[in-house]
C-alpha positions in Angstrom: -4.7 -24.8 29.1 -5.1 -25.7 25.2 -2.6 -25.6 22.4 -3.4 -24.7 19.2 -0.8 -24.7 16.0 -1.7 -21.2 13.6 0.1 -20.4 10.6 -0.4 -17.2 9.9 -0.7 -17.3 6.0 0.5 -13.9 4.7 0.1 -13.8 1.3 0.5 -11.5 -2.2 -2.7 -11.9 -4.2 -3.6 -10.1 -7.3 -6.9 -8.9 -7.9 -9.1 -10.8 -10.6 -6.3 -13.6 -10.4 -9.2 -16.3 -9.3 -6.2 -19.3 -10.3 -3.1 -17.6 -9.6 -5.0 -16.5 -5.8 -6.3 -20.2 -5.5 -2.7 -21.6 -6.2 -0.9 -19.2 -3.5 -4.4 -20.3 -0.7 -3.4 -24.2 -1.4 0.6 -23.6 -1.6 0.4 -22.1 1.6 -2.2 -24.6 2.9 -0.3 -27.3 2.0 2.6 -25.9 4.1 0.7 -25.4 7.2 -1.2 -28.9 6.9 2.5 -30.8 6.6 3.8 -28.2 9.3 1.4 -29.8 11.8 -1.2 -26.8 12.4 -4.8 -27.0 13.7 -5.9 -23.9 11.4 -4.3 -21.6 8.8 -5.6 -18.4 8.4 -5.3 -16.4 5.0 -6.3 -12.7 4.1 -9.7 -10.9 3.5 -10.9 -11.1 -0.1 -7.7 -13.3 -0.9 -9.8 -15.3 -3.6 -10.5 -12.0 -5.4 -7.7 -10.1 -3.9 -8.3 -6.8 -2.6 -10.0 -4.4 -3.5 -12.0 -6.0 -6.6 -13.7 -2.6 -6.8 -16.5 -2.6 -9.9 -15.6 -6.2 -11.2 -18.0 -7.0 -8.1 -20.5 -5.4 -10.6 -20.1 -8.5 -13.2 -21.9 -11.7 -11.6 -20.1 -13.9 -13.6 -16.6 -12.9 -11.8 -18.8 -13.7 -8.4 -19.6 -17.3 -9.6 -16.3 -17.9 -10.0 -15.4 -16.5 -7.0 -17.5 -19.1 -5.3 -16.0 -22.0 -7.8 -12.6 -20.8 -6.6 -13.9 -21.3 -2.9 -15.2 -24.7 -3.6 -11.8 -25.4 -4.9 -10.2 -24.8 -2.1 -12.4 -26.2 0.3 -12.2 -29.9 -1.5 -8.4 -29.4 -1.0 -8.5 -29.0 2.7 -7.4 -32.2 4.9 -7.1 -31.8 8.7 -5.9 -28.1 8.8 -8.9 -25.7 9.2 -8.3 -23.2 6.7 -10.2 -19.5 7.6 -10.3 -18.1 3.6 -11.6 -14.5 2.1 -14.0 -14.6 -0.3 -17.3 -13.0 -1.7 -20.8 -14.5 -0.7 -23.6 -14.3 -2.6 -27.2 -14.3 -1.9 -30.0 -11.5 -2.4 -27.0 -9.2 -1.7 -23.1 -9.6 -1.7 -20.8 -9.8 1.0 -17.2 -9.8 2.3 -17.3 -13.3 3.7 -14.8 -15.5 5.4 -15.2 -19.2 4.9 -14.0 -22.2 7.5 -13.2 -24.6 5.4 -11.9 -28.3 6.5 -11.9 -31.7 5.6 -12.8 -31.1 1.8 -16.1 -28.6 2.8 -17.0 -25.4 3.9 -17.6 -25.6 7.8 -19.1 -21.8 8.1 -19.2 -18.9 6.6 -19.0 -15.5 8.5 -20.5 -12.0 6.9 -18.4 -8.8 7.7 -20.6 -6.6 10.0 -18.9 -3.3 9.5 -18.4 -2.0 6.1 -15.6 1.1 5.9 -16.4 3.9 3.7 -14.2 6.3 4.4 -10.3 7.6 2.9 -9.5 4.5 -0.2 -12.5 2.3 1.0 -15.9 2.2 -0.2 -17.3 -0.8 0.8 -20.4 0.2 1.1 -21.2 0.4 -2.7 -20.6 -3.2 -3.5 -21.3 -5.4 0.0 -24.1 -5.5 2.9 -23.0 -5.7 6.5 -23.4 -9.0 7.8 -27.0 -9.7 10.3 -26.7 -12.9 11.8 -24.3 -14.0 14.7 -22.4 -16.8 13.3 -21.5 -19.6 15.5 -18.1 -20.3 17.2 -15.6 -22.6 15.2 -14.1 -25.3 17.8 -10.1 -26.4 16.1 -8.1 -28.4 18.5 -10.4 -28.0 21.0 -10.3 -23.9 21.5 -13.6 -22.0 20.7 -12.6 -19.7 17.9 -14.3 -16.6 16.5 -14.4 -15.1 12.8 -13.9 -11.6 12.1 -13.1 -9.8 8.9 -10.9 -6.4 8.8 -12.8 -3.6 10.4 -14.9 -5.5 12.3 -11.6 -5.4 14.6 -12.1 -1.4 14.7 -15.3 -1.3 16.6 -14.9 -2.0 20.3 -18.6 -2.9 20.7 -18.4 -4.6 17.6 -18.1 -8.7 16.7 -14.9 -9.7 18.8 -16.7 -8.5 22.3 -20.1 -10.1 20.7 -17.6 -13.3 20.4 -15.9 -13.0 23.5 -19.0 -13.0 25.4 -20.5 -16.1 23.6 -17.4 -18.0 24.6 -14.6 -17.4 21.7 -11.0 -18.2 23.5 -9.4 -17.2 20.0 -10.5 -14.6 17.6 -9.5 -14.6 14.0 -9.5 -11.2 12.1 -8.9 -11.5 7.9 -7.3 -8.2 6.9 -6.6 -6.3 3.7 -5.4 -3.5 5.4 -2.7 -0.8 3.6 0.0 0.9 4.5 1.1 4.3 4.9 3.6 5.4 7.3 3.1 4.5 11.0 0.4 2.5 10.1 1.8 -0.7 12.0 2.0 1.3 15.1 -1.7 2.3 15.1 -2.6 -1.3 14.4 -0.9 -2.8 17.4 -2.3 -0.1 19.7 -6.0 -1.2 18.0 -5.9 -4.3 18.3 -3.9 -4.9 21.9 -7.0 -3.2 23.2 -9.3 -5.0 21.4 -7.5 -7.8 22.8 -7.0 -6.9 26.4 -10.7 -5.9 26.5 -12.2 -9.2 25.0 -9.8 -11.2 27.4 -9.4 -13.3 23.9 -6.3 -14.1 21.8 -6.1 -12.1 18.6 -4.6 -13.4 15.4 -4.6 -10.6 13.0 -3.7 -11.8 9.2 -2.9 -9.3 7.0 -2.5 -9.7 2.9 1.3 -8.2 1.5 1.8 -6.8 -2.0 0.9 -4.1 -4.2 -2.5 -3.0 -5.6 -2.6 -0.4 -8.1 -1.6 2.8 -5.6 -2.1 0.7 -2.8 0.2 -1.0 -0.7 -0.2 -4.0 2.0 2.0 -4.2 4.6 1.6 -7.5 5.7 3.2 -7.5 9.8 0.5 -10.0 10.6 0.7 -10.7 14.3 -0.7 -12.1 17.6 -1.8 -10.9 20.5 -2.7 -13.0 24.0 -5.3 -12.0 26.7 -3.3 -9.2 28.4 -2.6 -7.2 24.8 0.6 -8.7 24.6 2.3 -8.9 21.1 3.7 -12.4 21.0 4.0 -13.0 17.2 4.4 -10.7 14.6 5.4 -11.6 10.3 7.4 -9.5 8.4 6.7 -6.4 6.8 6.6 -6.1 2.7 7.0 -10.0 2.7 5.0 -13.1 1.8 5.6 -15.7 4.6 3.7 -18.2 6.7 4.7 -17.9 10.3 3.6 -20.7 12.0 3.6 -20.6 16.0 2.1 -22.7 18.6 -0.8 -21.0 20.8 -1.1 -21.6 24.4 -4.8 -20.7 25.2 -5.4 -20.3 29.1 -9.1 -20.6 30.8 -9.7 -17.0 30.9 -13.1 -16.8 33.4 -11.3 -15.3 35.6 -9.9 -12.3 34.2 -13.3 -11.7 33.2 -15.4 -12.3 36.7 -12.7 -9.9 37.8 -13.6 -6.7 34.7 -14.4 -3.7 36.3 -17.2 -3.2 33.3 -19.0 -6.0 34.6 -19.8 -9.3 32.6 -22.3 -9.5 30.0 -25.2 -12.2 30.0 -25.4 -13.2 26.3 -26.4 -16.5 26.1 -23.4 -18.7 24.8 -22.8 -18.7 20.8 -23.4 -22.4 18.9 -20.3 -24.1 18.0 -19.4 -26.1 14.9 -17.0 -28.5 15.9 -13.8 -29.6 13.7 -11.6 -30.7 15.4 -11.4 -31.4 19.5 -8.2 -31.9 19.7 -4.2 -30.6 18.4 -2.8 -32.5 15.6 0.4 -32.4 17.5 0.6 -33.9 21.0 4.2 -34.0 21.4 5.8 -31.6 24.1 9.0 -31.4 22.7 7.7 -30.1 19.3 6.8 -26.8 20.0 6.9 -23.9 16.9 8.0 -20.6 19.3 6.1 -17.5 18.5 8.4 -15.1 16.6 8.5 -11.7 16.5 9.8 -10.1 13.7 11.3 -6.9 14.0 9.8 -3.5 12.9 11.5 -1.3 10.3 12.5 2.6 11.1 10.8 5.0 9.7 12.5 5.7 6.4 13.1 2.4 5.2 9.8 1.8 6.2 8.6 3.9 3.4 10.9 3.0 0.8 10.2 -0.8 1.1 6.6 0.3 0.2 7.6 1.9 -2.5 10.0 -0.9 -3.5 6.9 -3.6 -3.2 4.7 -0.9 -4.8 6.9 -0.4 -7.8 7.5 -4.3 -8.3 3.9 -5.4 -8.1 2.8 -2.7 -10.5 5.2 -3.4 -13.2 5.2 -6.7 -12.7 1.1 -7.7 -12.0 0.3 -5.7 -15.1 2.9 -7.2 -17.7 5.9 -5.2 -18.1 9.4 -6.5 -18.0 11.3 -3.5 -17.6 11.3 0.4 -16.8 12.7 3.4 -18.4 13.1 6.6 -16.2 14.3 10.1 -17.4 17.5 11.0 -15.4 18.0 14.7 -15.4 20.6 14.8 -12.5 18.8 15.6 -10.1 17.3 14.1 -6.6 13.7 13.0 -7.7 14.9 11.0 -10.9 18.0 9.3 -9.2 15.4 7.9 -6.3 13.1 6.8 -9.0 15.9 4.7 -10.5 17.2 3.7 -7.1 13.9 2.3 -6.3 13.3 0.7 -9.3 16.5 -0.8 -9.7 15.6 -2.6 -6.1 12.2 -3.5 -7.2 13.4 -5.1 -10.6 17.1 -5.5 -10.5 19.3 -3.1 -13.1 19.3 -5.1 -15.8 15.6 -4.0 -16.0 16.1 -0.5 -15.7 16.8 2.2 -18.8 17.9 5.4 -17.9 17.6 8.4 -20.7 19.6 11.6 -20.7 18.4 14.4 -22.5 20.2 16.9 -22.3 18.7 20.7 -23.7 20.6 24.4 -24.5 19.8 24.8 -20.7 21.6 21.6 -19.5 24.3 22.0 -17.1 27.3 20.1 -17.3 27.2 18.8 -13.8 23.7 17.3 -14.4 24.7 15.2 -17.1 28.1 14.2 -15.2 25.6 13.4 -12.2 23.1 11.5 -14.4 25.7 9.0 -15.5 27.4 8.8 -11.9 24.1 7.6 -10.5 23.6 5.2 -13.8 26.8 3.9 -13.8 26.6 3.2 -9.7 23.9 1.5 -10.0 25.0 -0.4 -13.0 22.0 0.2 -15.1 22.0 0.6 -19.4 21.6 4.3 -20.1 22.2 6.4 -23.4 21.5 10.1 -24.3 19.3 11.7 -26.2 19.7 15.4 -26.8 16.4 16.7 -27.2 17.5 20.3 -29.1 16.7 18.9 -32.5 13.1 18.7 -31.6 13.2 21.7 -29.5 14.5 23.8 -32.2 12.3 22.5 -34.9 9.3 23.3 -32.9 10.4 26.8 -31.6 11.0 27.5 -35.6 7.4 25.8 -36.3 5.6 27.8 -33.6 7.5 31.2 -34.3 5.0 32.3 -36.7 1.7 32.3 -33.9 4.3 33.3 -31.2 5.2 36.2 -32.9 5.5 39.6 -31.0 4.9 37.5 -27.8 7.2 37.4 -25.0 9.2 34.2 -24.4 7.5 32.4 -21.3 6.7 29.0 -19.8 5.5 28.1 -23.1 8.7 27.9 -24.4 9.9 25.9 -21.2 7.3 23.5 -20.8 8.2 22.5 -25.0 11.4 20.5 -23.3 9.6 18.9 -21.1 7.0 17.2 -23.0 9.4 16.4 -25.7 11.5 14.3 -23.0 7.9 12.9 -22.5 7.8 12.1 -26.3 10.8 10.6 -26.0 10.6 8.4 -23.2 6.8 7.2 -24.6 8.5 6.6 -27.6 11.0 3.8 -26.3 8.3 1.8 -24.5 6.3 1.7 -27.3 8.9 0.4 -29.3 10.8 -2.1 -26.6 8.3 -4.5 -25.4 7.7 -4.7 -21.8 9.2 -1.3 -20.9 6.8 1.2 -18.9 7.7 4.5 -18.1 8.4 5.9 -14.6 7.6 9.6 -13.8 9.6 11.3 -11.7 7.9 14.2 -9.9 6.8 13.8 -6.1 4.2 14.9 -3.9 5.3 18.9 -3.1 5.6 19.2 -6.6 2.4 18.0 -8.1 0.6 19.3 -5.0 1.1 22.9 -6.2 1.5 22.2 -10.0 5.0 22.4 -10.4 4.8 19.9 -13.2 4.2 20.1 -16.8 1.2 18.3 -18.0 2.0 15.7 -20.8 5.6 16.5 -20.0 7.2 14.9 -16.9 4.2 14.3 -16.1 3.3 11.8 -18.8 4.2 8.1 -18.2 2.6 5.0 -16.7 3.5 4.6 -13.2 4.2 7.6 -10.4 6.6 5.7 -8.0 7.0 9.1 -5.6 3.8 10.9 -6.5 3.1 10.7 -2.7 6.6 11.6 -1.5 7.2 15.0 -0.1 10.2 16.9 -1.2 12.2 16.7 2.0 11.6 12.8 2.6 12.6 12.6 -0.9 15.9 13.4 0.4 15.7 11.6 3.6 15.0 8.5 1.4 18.3 8.8 -0.5 20.3 9.5 2.2 19.1 6.6 4.0 19.8 4.3 1.1 23.2 5.6 0.7 23.9 4.7 4.5 22.3 1.3 3.8 24.8 0.7 1.0 27.6 1.8 2.8 28.6 4.0 -0.4 27.0 7.2 -2.4 24.6 5.4 -5.3 23.2 8.6 -4.8 25.9 11.0 -5.8 26.8 13.6 -3.1 26.4 16.1 -5.5 23.0 15.4 -6.5 21.9 15.7 -2.7 23.5 18.5 -2.0 23.2 20.9 -4.9 19.6 23.4 -4.9 16.9 21.8 -7.4 16.1 23.0 -10.9 14.4 22.1 -13.7 16.8 23.8 -16.3 14.2 24.8 -18.7 15.7 28.1 -18.7 19.1 29.7 -17.9 19.6 29.8 -14.2 16.4 28.1 -13.0 15.9 27.4 -9.6 13.1 25.4 -7.8 13.6 28.5 -5.1 12.7 30.8 -7.6 8.8 29.3 -8.3 8.3 28.0 -4.8 9.0 28.7 -0.9 12.5 26.5 0.3 10.6 22.7 0.5 11.5 22.9 4.2 8.6 25.6 4.7 6.4 24.3 2.1 5.8 21.1 2.8 4.6 21.3 6.5 1.9 23.9 5.0 0.7 21.4 2.3 0.3 18.2 4.8 -1.7 20.3 7.1 -4.2 21.6 4.2 -3.8 18.4 1.7 -3.6 15.4 4.7 -5.0 17.6 7.6 -7.5 19.2 5.5 -7.1 22.8 7.6 -8.9 25.8 5.9 -6.8 29.1 4.8 -7.8 30.8 8.3 -6.5 27.9 10.5 -3.4 27.5 8.9 -2.7 31.2 9.7 -3.7 30.0 13.0 -1.2 27.3 12.9 1.2 30.2 12.8 2.3 30.2 9.2 2.9 33.4 6.8 -0.7 34.7 6.0 0.2 35.3 2.3 2.2 32.3 1.8 -0.7 30.8 2.4 -2.5 32.6 0.5 -0.5 31.9 -2.6 0.7 27.8 -1.9 -3.0 26.8 -1.2 -4.2 28.6 -4.6 -2.0 27.4 -6.5 -2.9 23.5 -4.7 -6.4 24.0 -5.8 -5.4 25.2 -9.5 -3.6 22.0 -9.7 -6.0 20.0 -9.0 -7.0 19.7 -13.5 -3.1 18.3 -14.1 -3.4 15.8 -10.9 -6.0 13.5 -12.3 -4.4 13.2 -15.1 -1.5 12.2 -13.9 -0.6 8.0 -13.7 -1.5 6.1 -10.6 1.6 5.7 -7.4 2.2 4.3 -5.0 0.8 5.7 -1.5 2.7 6.3 1.6 0.9 9.2 3.6 -2.1 9.0 5.1 -4.2 10.8 2.2 -2.8 10.4 -1.3 -4.5 12.1 -4.6 -5.9 10.3 -6.5 -9.0 7.6 -5.2 -7.9 8.7 -1.5 -8.1 12.9 -1.8 -11.4 13.7 -4.1 -11.5 17.2 -4.4 -13.7 18.5 -7.4 -12.0 20.0 -10.2 -14.7 22.9 -10.5 -15.0 24.6 -6.9 -14.7 27.8 -6.0 -14.8 27.3 -2.0 -11.9 28.6 -0.8 -12.2 28.6 2.7 
């Protein structure tokens, strides 16, 4: 039985920050070297950040990325480093380099390129064609693969195992959505068991535009049992000793039969472990997983923090209406940036209720954020007077209602302009965005839409869970219990324009995320008239959604680059 000490280097990279990414890699590699590791494994495209998208069309960027790899390789010592980069030849390749003792020893090209959901790797990369050699590290034959390669049951991992691999490394940039970790675990456990190989899976962590990467890097043994897992949503260098047992007996008894492929060539880096002291053992640790609602909340916090900070902002400004959505956004912002960097703005109109003001003030006080009151009545009255000649003889309608929302958008953007480093966080949720229950250039105006992928029913769950974890009502109980309202006309309630959210959200999930047709929705038991009404609203609002800010993706299909429906579209199936 061989023993290899591995560092799962779960780092938070930034797309295009080549120097910063190199420094992060080298810092973790030094930690692994000092810990006596034989192998340090980094995420997919760690040097460029993921996804680099059209930066890959710039030859200068690709060349700079290669120079970044040379810097990493030159700094390596006895600990072998597996790091993701872009390799260039006649084509571009999503690649992994194995570096040690100052140079690159082997390069692997990703074979399976995802081209679904948020992925479009076939736009940029060519698939690897040749079978890469195994690398011997600490006397263990190691195969290297990249992300999607592990999703194919007959892909590179099976080939590497048949070719003599005893341990397979899979480097990833696998974005988060709810329940994604459980899906990954099932797939990776099957892959390790099928290959009779120890499997080391390393995922990146951090926010990149609307994507959040949740980390949770893992190790599975030859039976598919989980033996190590890093934390979710945190940078971490997880060091563990892995006992690699001979697996010939398991493979000989495999009912599917033995493959007779010739052994793969082997590039030797080290033939013995660096630490040979039986008393010095880094036992694998399995970090606990977060409960489902807490997991979504942490994804929203991380995605917001990284979007704000990676784009050079320092503070967030939020319009506080006294409602549940703005309360949740303010709460997330405080957890992401700190109370000193969050600013609340109360903008009452002639239709604002007294409890809306008091609820918003109570929230701001509870969160410890600076807040101010800027009444919009002077601007509202001035606009009504200005437009009165044009509107003469016409009854008031949604036009006058939307003026209020647009004034609030102007106020928030003015504060963002005036105070350096402030970004406006919008407060619309997925349910409202889906049916167009929002004002273009009003409540949709801002820099980042924190909860744009969070259904309204989940908004309530997130607030209640955060209150429970705090042991007190950060979000006032009155906010959680009062009927939701935009307060743009006397006595207005959301339910006057929309079905109850507990009825609406399941229809939206089936239509938007599961791509069900109207006929299928009716077949699932939903009311035909309600299906017709809701789906018509979703389709008509596509032009609005296309003009809204990015926001954190937490469902399997978010609006934006994930769900790509044409604006001009007459299909009504």
